[in-house]
Biopython code that builds the backbone (N, CA, C, O; Angstrom):
import numpy as np
from Bio.PDB.StructureBuilder import StructureBuilder

atoms = [
    (1, "UNK", "N", (6.392, 6.722, -9.985)),
    (1, "UNK", "CA", (6.018, 5.544, -8.826)),
    (1, "UNK", "C", (4.897, 5.997, -8.274)),
    (1, "UNK", "O", (3.880, 5.305, -8.320)),
    (2, "UNK", "N", (4.906, 7.302, -7.631)),
    (2, "UNK", "CA", (3.637, 7.359, -6.724)),
    (2, "UNK", "C", (2.203, 7.116, -7.496)),
    (2, "UNK", "O", (1.247, 6.528, -6.992)),
    (3, "UNK", "N", (2.237, 7.642, -8.722)),
    (3, "UNK", "CA", (1.034, 7.491, -9.545)),
    (3, "UNK", "C", (0.601, 6.201, -9.448)),
    (3, "UNK", "O", (-0.514, 5.936, -8.999)),
    (4, "UNK", "N", (1.519, 5.214, -9.897)),
    (4, "UNK", "CA", (0.945, 3.762, -10.084)),
    (4, "UNK", "C", (0.832, 3.295, -8.738)),
    (4, "UNK", "O", (0.004, 2.387, -8.660)),
    (5, "UNK", "N", (1.461, 3.642, -7.467)),
    (5, "UNK", "CA", (0.827, 2.940, -6.516)),
    (5, "UNK", "C", (-0.479, 3.498, -6.025)),
    (5, "UNK", "O", (-1.143, 2.805, -5.254)),
    (6, "UNK", "N", (-0.967, 4.834, -6.441)),
    (6, "UNK", "CA", (-2.107, 5.402, -5.684)),
    (6, "UNK", "C", (-3.374, 4.763, -6.633)),
    (6, "UNK", "O", (-4.537, 4.578, -6.274)),
    (7, "UNK", "N", (-2.680, 4.452, -8.135)),
    (7, "UNK", "CA", (-3.899, 3.669, -9.193)),
    (7, "UNK", "C", (-4.234, 2.406, -8.535)),
    (7, "UNK", "O", (-5.340, 1.878, -8.647)),
    (8, "UNK", "N", (-3.327, 1.956, -7.887)),
    (8, "UNK", "CA", (-3.691, 0.308, -7.415)),
    (8, "UNK", "C", (-4.290, 0.632, -5.878)),
    (8, "UNK", "O", (-4.853, -0.326, -5.347)),
    (9, "UNK", "N", (-4.233, 1.825, -5.143)),
    (9, "UNK", "CA", (-4.972, 1.988, -3.995)),
    (9, "UNK", "C", (-6.339, 2.119, -4.640)),
    (9, "UNK", "O", (-7.331, 1.557, -4.177)),
    (10, "UNK", "N", (-6.357, 2.889, -5.738)),
    (10, "UNK", "CA", (-7.787, 3.295, -6.415)),
    (10, "UNK", "C", (-8.580, 1.983, -6.644)),
    (10, "UNK", "O", (-9.778, 1.849, -6.393)),
    (11, "UNK", "N", (-8.038, 1.353, -6.981)),
    (11, "UNK", "CA", (-8.557, -0.076, -7.717)),
    (11, "UNK", "C", (-9.127, -0.579, -6.432)),
    (11, "UNK", "O", (-10.250, -1.083, -6.452)),
    (12, "UNK", "N", (-8.428, -0.483, -5.270)),
    (12, "UNK", "CA", (-8.915, -1.509, -3.792)),
    (12, "UNK", "C", (-10.391, -0.557, -3.542)),
    (12, "UNK", "O", (-11.535, -1.011, -3.531)),
    (13, "UNK", "N", (-10.015, 0.761, -3.365)),
    (13, "UNK", "CA", (-11.155, 1.766, -2.877)),
    (13, "UNK", "C", (-10.915, 3.263, -2.831)),
    (13, "UNK", "O", (-10.259, 3.884, -1.994)),
    (14, "UNK", "N", (-11.697, 3.819, -4.098)),
    (14, "UNK", "CA", (-11.289, 5.161, -4.321)),
    (14, "UNK", "C", (-11.193, 6.072, -3.200)),
    (14, "UNK", "O", (-10.637, 7.170, -3.237)),
    (15, "UNK", "N", (-11.967, 5.370, -1.855)),
    (15, "UNK", "CA", (-12.069, 6.508, -0.602)),
    (15, "UNK", "C", (-10.637, 6.622, 0.126)),
    (15, "UNK", "O", (-10.335, 7.477, 0.959)),
    (16, "UNK", "N", (-9.743, 5.492, -0.403)),
    (16, "UNK", "CA", (-7.978, 5.535, -0.014)),
    (16, "UNK", "C", (-7.525, 6.811, -0.329)),
    (16, "UNK", "O", (-7.059, 7.502, 0.577)),
    (17, "UNK", "N", (-7.603, 7.359, -1.789)),
    (17, "UNK", "CA", (-7.018, 8.317, -1.877)),
    (17, "UNK", "C", (-7.564, 9.551, -1.384)),
    (17, "UNK", "O", (-6.797, 10.514, -1.411)),
    (18, "UNK", "N", (-8.611, 9.712, -0.984)),
    (18, "UNK", "CA", (-8.858, 10.929, -0.367)),
    (18, "UNK", "C", (-9.314, 10.918, 1.274)),
    (18, "UNK", "O", (-9.977, 11.732, 1.918)),
    (19, "UNK", "N", (-8.711, 9.724, 1.639)),
    (19, "UNK", "CA", (-8.759, 9.693, 3.132)),
    (19, "UNK", "C", (-7.614, 10.360, 3.805)),
    (19, "UNK", "O", (-6.459, 10.207, 3.408)),
    (20, "UNK", "N", (-7.977, 11.201, 4.963)),
    (20, "UNK", "CA", (-6.956, 12.320, 5.120)),
    (20, "UNK", "C", (-6.831, 11.845, 6.668)),
    (20, "UNK", "O", (-6.571, 12.735, 7.479)),
    (21, "UNK", "N", (-6.972, 10.701, 7.082)),
    (21, "UNK", "CA", (-7.018, 10.256, 8.453)),
    (21, "UNK", "C", (-5.591, 9.770, 8.770)),
    (21, "UNK", "O", (-4.691, 10.090, 7.993)),
    (22, "UNK", "N", (-5.295, 8.948, 9.961)),
    (22, "UNK", "CA", (-3.943, 8.716, 10.089)),
    (22, "UNK", "C", (-3.920, 6.971, 10.131)),
    (22, "UNK", "O", (-2.851, 6.397, 10.340)),
    (23, "UNK", "N", (-5.019, 6.303, 9.943)),
    (23, "UNK", "CA", (-4.970, 4.718, 9.984)),
    (23, "UNK", "C", (-6.064, 4.240, 9.208)),
    (23, "UNK", "O", (-7.138, 4.219, 9.809)),
    (24, "UNK", "N", (-6.066, 3.908, 8.199)),
    (24, "UNK", "CA", (-6.708, 3.217, 7.010)),
    (24, "UNK", "C", (-7.101, 2.044, 7.292)),
    (24, "UNK", "O", (-7.996, 1.681, 6.528)),
    (25, "UNK", "N", (-6.680, 0.926, 8.436)),
    (25, "UNK", "CA", (-7.029, -0.156, 9.192)),
    (25, "UNK", "C", (-8.446, 0.394, 10.046)),
    (25, "UNK", "O", (-9.561, -0.078, 9.820)),
    (26, "UNK", "N", (-8.191, 1.429, 11.020)),
    (26, "UNK", "CA", (-9.229, 1.808, 11.648)),
    (26, "UNK", "C", (-10.190, 2.310, 10.888)),
    (26, "UNK", "O", (-11.325, 2.326, 11.365)),
    (27, "UNK", "N", (-9.990, 2.773, 9.691)),
    (27, "UNK", "CA", (-11.103, 3.491, 9.281)),
    (27, "UNK", "C", (-12.175, 2.704, 8.213)),
    (27, "UNK", "O", (-13.154, 3.141, 7.609)),
    (28, "UNK", "N", (-11.532, 1.302, 8.248)),
    (28, "UNK", "CA", (-12.294, 0.163, 7.686)),
    (28, "UNK", "C", (-11.939, 0.289, 5.944)),
    (28, "UNK", "O", (-12.722, -0.286, 5.187)),
    (29, "UNK", "N", (-11.113, 0.817, 5.527)),
    (29, "UNK", "CA", (-10.379, 0.872, 4.392)),
    (29, "UNK", "C", (-9.683, -0.244, 3.783)),
    (29, "UNK", "O", (-9.886, -0.825, 2.717)),
    (30, "UNK", "N", (-8.793, -0.422, 4.720)),
    (30, "UNK", "CA", (-8.002, -1.837, 4.318)),
    (30, "UNK", "C", (-8.210, -2.912, 5.526)),
    (30, "UNK", "O", (-8.891, -2.617, 6.508)),
    (31, "UNK", "N", (-7.673, -3.983, 5.406)),
    (31, "UNK", "CA", (-7.684, -5.460, 6.093)),
    (31, "UNK", "C", (-6.593, -6.123, 5.953)),
    (31, "UNK", "O", (-5.619, -5.643, 5.373)),
    (32, "UNK", "N", (-6.605, -6.962, 6.313)),
    (32, "UNK", "CA", (-5.259, -7.901, 6.325)),
    (32, "UNK", "C", (-5.733, -8.850, 5.082)),
    (32, "UNK", "O", (-4.871, -9.665, 4.753)),
    (33, "UNK", "N", (-6.782, -8.886, 4.435)),
    (33, "UNK", "CA", (-7.059, -9.454, 2.981)),
    (33, "UNK", "C", (-6.486, -8.798, 1.966)),
    (33, "UNK", "O", (-5.728, -9.200, 1.084)),
    (34, "UNK", "N", (-6.994, -7.598, 2.221)),
    (34, "UNK", "CA", (-6.846, -6.218, 0.896)),
    (34, "UNK", "C", (-5.222, -5.894, 1.168)),
    (34, "UNK", "O", (-4.683, -5.653, 0.088)),
    (35, "UNK", "N", (-4.508, -5.835, 2.023)),
    (35, "UNK", "CA", (-2.897, -5.932, 1.996)),
    (35, "UNK", "C", (-2.480, -6.889, 1.337)),
    (35, "UNK", "O", (-1.834, -6.681, 0.310)),
    (36, "UNK", "N", (-2.748, -8.134, 1.768)),
    (36, "UNK", "CA", (-2.094, -9.247, 1.105)),
    (36, "UNK", "C", (-2.362, -9.032, -0.749)),
    (36, "UNK", "O", (-1.424, -8.956, -1.543)),
    (37, "UNK", "N", (-3.318, -8.987, -1.005)),
    (37, "UNK", "CA", (-4.020, -8.475, -2.707)),
    (37, "UNK", "C", (-2.820, -7.494, -2.854)),
    (37, "UNK", "O", (-1.829, -7.759, -3.535)),
    (38, "UNK", "N", (-3.013, -6.209, -2.081)),
    (38, "UNK", "CA", (-2.123, -4.989, -2.055)),
    (38, "UNK", "C", (-0.564, -5.464, -2.545)),
    (38, "UNK", "O", (-0.204, -4.913, -3.585)),
    (39, "UNK", "N", (0.257, -6.261, -2.035)),
    (39, "UNK", "CA", (1.346, -6.799, -2.178)),
    (39, "UNK", "C", (1.720, -7.488, -3.178)),
    (39, "UNK", "O", (2.856, -7.527, -3.651)),
    (40, "UNK", "N", (0.682, -8.112, -3.569)),
    (40, "UNK", "CA", (0.738, -8.967, -4.745)),
    (40, "UNK", "C", (0.642, -7.916, -5.907)),
    (40, "UNK", "O", (1.442, -8.120, -6.820)),
    (41, "UNK", "N", (-0.168, -6.851, -6.045)),
    (41, "UNK", "CA", (-0.249, -5.998, -7.013)),
    (41, "UNK", "C", (0.989, -5.139, -7.105)),
    (41, "UNK", "O", (1.588, -5.077, -8.179)),
    (42, "UNK", "N", (1.403, -4.486, -6.065)),
    (42, "UNK", "CA", (2.306, -4.194, -6.019)),
    (42, "UNK", "C", (4.117, -4.862, -6.569)),
    (42, "UNK", "O", (5.031, -4.384, -7.242)),
    (43, "UNK", "N", (3.926, -6.000, -5.924)),
    (43, "UNK", "CA", (5.292, -7.209, -6.490)),
    (43, "UNK", "C", (5.062, -6.988, -7.900)),
    (43, "UNK", "O", (6.039, -6.553, -8.509)),
    (44, "UNK", "N", (3.875, -7.207, -8.648)),
    (44, "UNK", "CA", (3.731, -7.548, -10.290)),
    (44, "UNK", "C", (3.955, -6.113, -10.684)),
    (44, "UNK", "O", (4.835, -5.998, -11.537)),
    (45, "UNK", "N", (3.322, -4.841, -10.243)),
    (45, "UNK", "CA", (3.422, -3.836, -10.947)),
    (45, "UNK", "C", (4.853, -3.188, -10.773)),
    (45, "UNK", "O", (5.055, -2.129, -11.368)),
    (46, "UNK", "N", (5.827, -3.718, -10.033)),
    (46, "UNK", "CA", (7.102, -2.858, -9.777)),
    (46, "UNK", "C", (8.236, -4.185, -9.806)),
    (46, "UNK", "O", (9.272, -4.240, -9.143)),
    (47, "UNK", "N", (7.822, -5.028, -10.587)),
    (47, "UNK", "CA", (8.659, -6.354, -10.431)),
    (47, "UNK", "C", (9.979, -6.507, -9.358)),
    (47, "UNK", "O", (11.200, -6.546, -9.504)),
    (48, "UNK", "N", (9.028, -6.571, -8.179)),
    (48, "UNK", "CA", (9.803, -6.742, -6.872)),
    (48, "UNK", "C", (9.265, -7.671, -6.164)),
    (48, "UNK", "O", (8.266, -8.265, -6.570)),
    (49, "UNK", "N", (9.791, -7.918, -5.098)),
    (49, "UNK", "CA", (9.602, -8.745, -4.114)),
    (49, "UNK", "C", (9.388, -7.917, -2.802)),
    (49, "UNK", "O", (10.307, -7.142, -2.533)),
    (50, "UNK", "N", (8.124, -7.962, -1.779)),
    (50, "UNK", "CA", (8.279, -7.388, -1.060)),
    (50, "UNK", "C", (8.058, -8.345, 0.436)),
    (50, "UNK", "O", (7.056, -8.931, 0.846)),
    (51, "UNK", "N", (9.217, -8.238, 0.929)),
    (51, "UNK", "CA", (9.628, -9.526, 2.290)),
    (51, "UNK", "C", (8.767, -9.007, 3.212)),
    (51, "UNK", "O", (8.350, -7.882, 3.485)),
    (52, "UNK", "N", (8.562, -10.425, 3.737)),
    (52, "UNK", "CA", (7.440, -10.631, 5.180)),
    (52, "UNK", "C", (7.648, -9.585, 6.154)),
    (52, "UNK", "O", (6.731, -9.269, 6.911)),
    (53, "UNK", "N", (8.768, -9.025, 6.197)),
    (53, "UNK", "CA", (8.994, -8.304, 7.311)),
    (53, "UNK", "C", (8.768, -6.855, 7.317)),
    (53, "UNK", "O", (8.946, -6.113, 8.283)),
    (54, "UNK", "N", (8.321, -6.491, 6.041)),
    (54, "UNK", "CA", (7.704, -5.067, 5.668)),
    (54, "UNK", "C", (6.340, -5.298, 5.648)),
    (54, "UNK", "O", (5.728, -4.230, 5.632)),
    (55, "UNK", "N", (5.535, -6.388, 5.643)),
    (55, "UNK", "CA", (4.144, -6.402, 5.834)),
    (55, "UNK", "C", (3.822, -6.110, 7.259)),
    (55, "UNK", "O", (3.581, -6.911, 8.163)),
    (56, "UNK", "N", (3.861, -4.922, 7.284)),
    (56, "UNK", "CA", (3.243, -4.639, 9.241)),
    (56, "UNK", "C", (2.333, -3.482, 8.594)),
    (56, "UNK", "O", (2.381, -2.929, 7.495)),
    (57, "UNK", "N", (1.503, -3.336, 9.678)),
    (57, "UNK", "CA", (0.690, -2.263, 9.891)),
    (57, "UNK", "C", (0.769, -1.080, 9.536)),
    (57, "UNK", "O", (0.041, -0.386, 8.826)),
    (58, "UNK", "N", (2.119, -0.801, 10.313)),
    (58, "UNK", "CA", (2.569, 0.698, 10.203)),
    (58, "UNK", "C", (2.975, 1.178, 8.869)),
    (58, "UNK", "O", (2.994, 2.371, 8.564)),
    (59, "UNK", "N", (3.347, 0.060, 7.966)),
    (59, "UNK", "CA", (3.838, 0.622, 6.673)),
    (59, "UNK", "C", (2.606, 0.742, 5.529)),
    (59, "UNK", "O", (2.749, 1.107, 4.361)),
    (60, "UNK", "N", (1.409, 0.350, 6.167)),
    (60, "UNK", "CA", (0.214, 0.444, 5.257)),
    (60, "UNK", "C", (-0.772, 1.377, 6.089)),
    (60, "UNK", "O", (-1.885, 1.229, 5.582)),
    (61, "UNK", "N", (-0.832, 2.170, 7.027)),
    (61, "UNK", "CA", (-1.633, 2.833, 7.736)),
    (61, "UNK", "C", (-2.142, 3.938, 6.827)),
    (61, "UNK", "O", (-3.358, 4.117, 6.752)),
    (62, "UNK", "N", (-1.324, 4.670, 6.149)),
    (62, "UNK", "CA", (-1.684, 5.649, 5.032)),
    (62, "UNK", "C", (-1.288, 5.429, 3.697)),
    (62, "UNK", "O", (-0.596, 4.477, 3.334)),
    (63, "UNK", "N", (-1.704, 6.260, 3.018)),
    (63, "UNK", "CA", (-1.168, 6.128, 1.294)),
    (63, "UNK", "C", (0.037, 6.399, 1.285)),
    (63, "UNK", "O", (0.740, 5.699, 0.556)),
    (64, "UNK", "N", (0.645, 7.420, 2.028)),
    (64, "UNK", "CA", (1.703, 7.821, 1.843)),
    (64, "UNK", "C", (2.646, 6.784, 2.530)),
    (64, "UNK", "O", (3.722, 6.630, 1.951)),
    (65, "UNK", "N", (2.443, 6.053, 3.646)),
    (65, "UNK", "CA", (3.229, 5.123, 4.152)),
    (65, "UNK", "C", (3.563, 4.120, 2.974)),
    (65, "UNK", "O", (4.699, 3.692, 2.768)),
    (66, "UNK", "N", (2.470, 3.797, 2.237)),
    (66, "UNK", "CA", (2.654, 2.778, 1.280)),
    (66, "UNK", "C", (3.640, 3.034, 0.399)),
    (66, "UNK", "O", (4.591, 2.273, 0.220)),
    (67, "UNK", "N", (3.437, 4.304, -0.301)),
    (67, "UNK", "CA", (4.718, 4.969, -1.367)),
    (67, "UNK", "C", (5.810, 4.903, -0.695)),
    (67, "UNK", "O", (6.689, 4.246, -1.252)),
    (68, "UNK", "N", (6.111, 5.411, 0.446)),
    (68, "UNK", "CA", (7.488, 5.710, 0.797)),
    (68, "UNK", "C", (7.836, 3.887, 1.111)),
    (68, "UNK", "O", (8.928, 3.431, 0.774)),
    (69, "UNK", "N", (7.038, 3.215, 1.609)),
    (69, "UNK", "CA", (7.497, 1.765, 1.425)),
    (69, "UNK", "C", (8.186, 1.005, 0.123)),
    (69, "UNK", "O", (9.257, 0.399, 0.075)),
    (70, "UNK", "N", (7.268, 1.229, -0.849)),
    (70, "UNK", "CA", (7.734, 1.052, -2.498)),
    (70, "UNK", "C", (8.838, 1.389, -2.590)),
    (70, "UNK", "O", (9.718, 0.555, -2.801)),
    (71, "UNK", "N", (9.198, 3.131, -2.415)),
    (71, "UNK", "CA", (10.230, 3.640, -2.785)),
    (71, "UNK", "C", (11.498, 3.121, -1.979)),
    (71, "UNK", "O", (12.586, 3.130, -2.553)),
    (72, "UNK", "N", (11.399, 2.681, -0.704)),
    (72, "UNK", "CA", (12.504, 2.105, -0.022)),
    (72, "UNK", "C", (12.639, 0.672, -0.465)),
    (72, "UNK", "O", (13.740, 0.216, -0.153)),
    (73, "UNK", "N", (12.053, 0.036, -0.938)),
    (73, "UNK", "CA", (12.212, -1.355, -1.741)),
    (73, "UNK", "C", (12.932, -1.298, -2.759)),
    (73, "UNK", "O", (13.953, -1.948, -2.983)),
    (74, "UNK", "N", (12.287, -0.304, -3.590)),
    (74, "UNK", "CA", (12.636, -0.276, -5.245)),
    (74, "UNK", "C", (14.554, 0.439, -5.034)),
    (74, "UNK", "O", (15.407, 0.407, -5.921)),
    (75, "UNK", "N", (14.669, 0.798, -4.134)),
    (75, "UNK", "CA", (16.098, 1.521, -3.834)),
    (75, "UNK", "C", (17.145, 0.497, -3.676)),
    (75, "UNK", "O", (18.303, 0.506, -4.095)),
    (76, "UNK", "N", (16.565, -0.307, -3.051)),
    (76, "UNK", "CA", (17.491, -1.732, -2.657)),
    (76, "UNK", "C", (18.057, -2.276, -3.409)),
    (76, "UNK", "O", (18.699, -3.277, -3.093)),
]
sb = StructureBuilder()
sb.init_structure("model")
sb.init_model(0)
sb.init_chain("A")
sb.init_seg("    ")
for serial, (resi, resn, name, xyz) in enumerate(atoms, 1):
    if name == "N":
        sb.init_residue(resn, " ", resi, " ")
    sb.init_atom(name, np.array(xyz, "f"), 0.0, 1.0, " ", f" {name:<3s}", serial, name[0])
structure = sb.get_structure()
């Protein structure tokens, strides 16, 4: 699961995979439009629906946060 999420992030920007900071938005690697695209890709890849209540900056600040979000939703 984590590998697939990282593949999708790599498609957006390879820099995301090596980013060691605390906020992809502040680093300019993600923005609201890219998050919308990413959510659509995640929903398709994992055959799930990501409720709007989860589409918050805190859930997309780091690649680790994104992986945890997907795991959380898939477990539901």
